[in-house]
N, C-alpha and C positions, 0 to 999 in steps of 0.2 A: 588276418593277422591271424599273428601265434598265436591258441592259446595257454596261454597261462598253465595256471592250474593241469593243457594237459599235461607240459614242460615236466609239471612242477611231480607229478602222482604216473610216471615212467622213473620221475630219478630215484623214486624212496622205492617204489617198487624195484626195482634193479639194486640201490639197500641193501635194501632190507639180504636180500639173495645171495649177493656178497658177501656178508658176512658171514656161511655157512663156511665158502673159496676163496676167504684172506691169501689162507698163506700159494695160494697155486694162480692167485694175481699180480700179489708183489715177486714172484719167480723170474720174469717172462722178462725182468729186467735183467738176469744173467748176463744171457745173449753178449751184449756189447761188450760190456764188462769186461769178459770174458778174450773176446777180442780187443777189450785193449791192451789186456795186458800177453795176450800171446806175438800180435802184431803189431800194434802196437811201441809195448816196453820189451819187446821180446826182440823181434827180427825190425821194430825198429828203428832201432841204435846202432841197424849194423845198414841202417840204409842211410844215404846223404839228405843233407837240408830239404827243401822241397823253395819253389821261386812259385810261387804267388802272380797271379796275373798286372799289383801295383809295382811284382818286378822287389817285392817284400821277401825275405828269408827265414824259412823255421822250422826249428827240425819236426822229424814224421811224426813224433809223438802230439805234438802240438799241433800238428795240421789235421791233423786224423781225428781228435780229440772230439772238438764240437759237432765233426760230423758225424760219429759216436752217434751226441747224444742226442742230433735229430735225429738217429735209426733207429735210436729208444723209448722216442713221440710216432714213430710210426711203430712202430711195433706192434705199443700196446694198444693203439690206436683204431687196427685193421684190425689183429683180431676176435676187438672184443665184436667191434663191429661188418665181420664176418660170419667168423662161428656163430657166436650167441644170436645174430639178426634174423641168422637163415633158420635156426633150429626152433624158433619162433614165429618166421615165416612159414618157413614150407611142415613142419614138425610139433612143435607145440599147436601151431595153427590160438597165439600169444595172442595175436591186434585180431586177431575175429572178434574175439570176445570182446576185447580192450573195444573198440570200438562200436559195442549197442551199450556199449556209456556215453554222456558227455563228453566227453576225449576224442578232440582234432585229430587227422592223421597230419596231417606236417605237426600235430603240439607232443604227437608222441616218434616222430620220426626224430624233429629237432630232437626230446632225449632221449633219444636212444644214440642224436650225434655227440650232443651233452659229456653223455657217462664213458660212452668210446675214449671221446677224448679227455675224458680226465685220470683214463686212466692212464690215460699219455702222457699226461702234468704229474702222473705219479709215477710212473718209469722213471721220467727225469728232472723230477726233485731225488731222487735217489740218486739216477749218473751223477748227477753239480756237485755231489760228497763226493762221494768215489774222484772226480777230479781235481775237488776241492785239496783231499783229501797224499792230490795224487802230484799238485800245486804242479800240472799242467790246464791250469784260464789262469787266466791275468790277476783279477783277481777280485776279489765277495761282489765289488758292485758291478762286475762286467757279468760271475756270475745269476746277481740275483735282474742284472739288465736280457741274459737272455729267454729266465723263464717264460716273459712273454710270449716269443719265438718257438718256443713248438709246445704254448698251446695252439699257437695258431696253424706250424703242422699240425699239430692236432690235430685240429678241429677239418683238417684237408682230407688228411687221409681219413680219419669218422667218418662221415661224410664221403668222399669218392669210396668210406668200402662200403656205405651202406648201401651205394649206388652200385657196383653191379652184387654184391649182393641182389638183387629184386632177378641178375641174367642168370642169376644160376640154377640147374634145373638139379645135379642132382649133388652130396657129396663127393664124387669124382669133380666135382669143376675147382673147390678149393685147392686143386694142383695145379690150373690153372694159373689163381689168387698166392700163390705162393713162387710159383713160375717172377711173377712178376715181376714181388717184391726183393722174390733175390736175385732179378737180376738191376733192380733198382740198386741195389746196396751195392755192386761189386762195380756198379761204368753207370756211375751219378757222379763222380767226383768225390767219391765217399775216401779210399785211400789215395786215387792222383786226382791232381787238377785233369781236366775234362777236355782244358789247352792242348794235352797228349796223345789223344785218338786223335783214329784220322776222321776226315772230314764228314766224312758221311755216322759214322757214330759216336761224332761230337753233337754230331744238330742235334743227335735221337733220346741222344743226354742233359740233353741243353730246353729237350720239352718234356722231362719227371718229373712230377710234384717234389720228390724227394732233392735233386740237384739242385734246384733253388733254396732249400729247407736248409738244403749245407750249404750253402754261398752264405744263407742273411747269418746264420748261425753262427760262420764260423765269422762273420767281420763282426760281431756283436763279441763275439769275447775274444779279436785279438785287437781290440779297440780299437777299426780300421775301416767304420762308419762310410760308407758313401751318396750321394748321387742316385751312385744307379743301383742299391742297396732296393731304395723303392718299388723297385720294378718287381722285384724278387715275392718283394710284397702281398705286392701287386697282385699272382702270377696266381701265386697262393686263395688270397682274396677269389679269386675268380675263379678259383679251384669248388671253393668251400658251395661260392652263386650257383656254380654249378651241377654244384655232384647233389644239393639238394629241394635243388629243380626237379634233376631226370627225378631221383628217390619216394618222394613223393608221389607223382606222376604212376611210376612203377608202381609203388606199390597195391595204389586210388585204386588201379588196371586190373593187380588180381585179386581184393579184397573181393571184387566188384564181378569177379568168377564164379 
């Protein structure tokens, strides 16, 4: 069982540090906003409407906006779960010190994942305000309904980020993380439906967590939730469970060494 006090102690420590870098944390949500302005409202005005799988046709900015909301959650969670955790694990050796106390490995790792998710949720919450201001989301009710899905997305990428970080050996390995993040951003149905891809690329795209987050958040924002969306949610939950297990075992092994 995860020790609640371990999770709380990790969150409190991260909150104390974050007070000094809150401007840096807030700046991360700007990337999806710039894509929305440049591609969604700029180039998107010249593009034809997008046809969804059920035959519904929506304007390109309306199609793009929910996916960028998922990207906001991914960016915030993944950055904190990789860069910050890698620093603490390999250079700061913070976890070695923390685990000389009554804190548990699973509690500390869960605390890091929850904290990374909170950063992703902060980005998402800010971006929802942008979508409402630009009238690119159906209603305030749809915006509120989308927020829990962004939290699920943040948890998935936070857990995945921590798990991947345990395999990193140097800062150069961050380039592989960035490559994977960029590939998901462009090829997971963010800008176009994956049904428009060649079959091999489509199958690969459908395996990515961002694709499932895109589809789930898009359904909620458009008010078109169906039974199939439960599959997207279950996929993200499975990613969380698997990644948390891998992260805890890997860090346990690294610290024992």
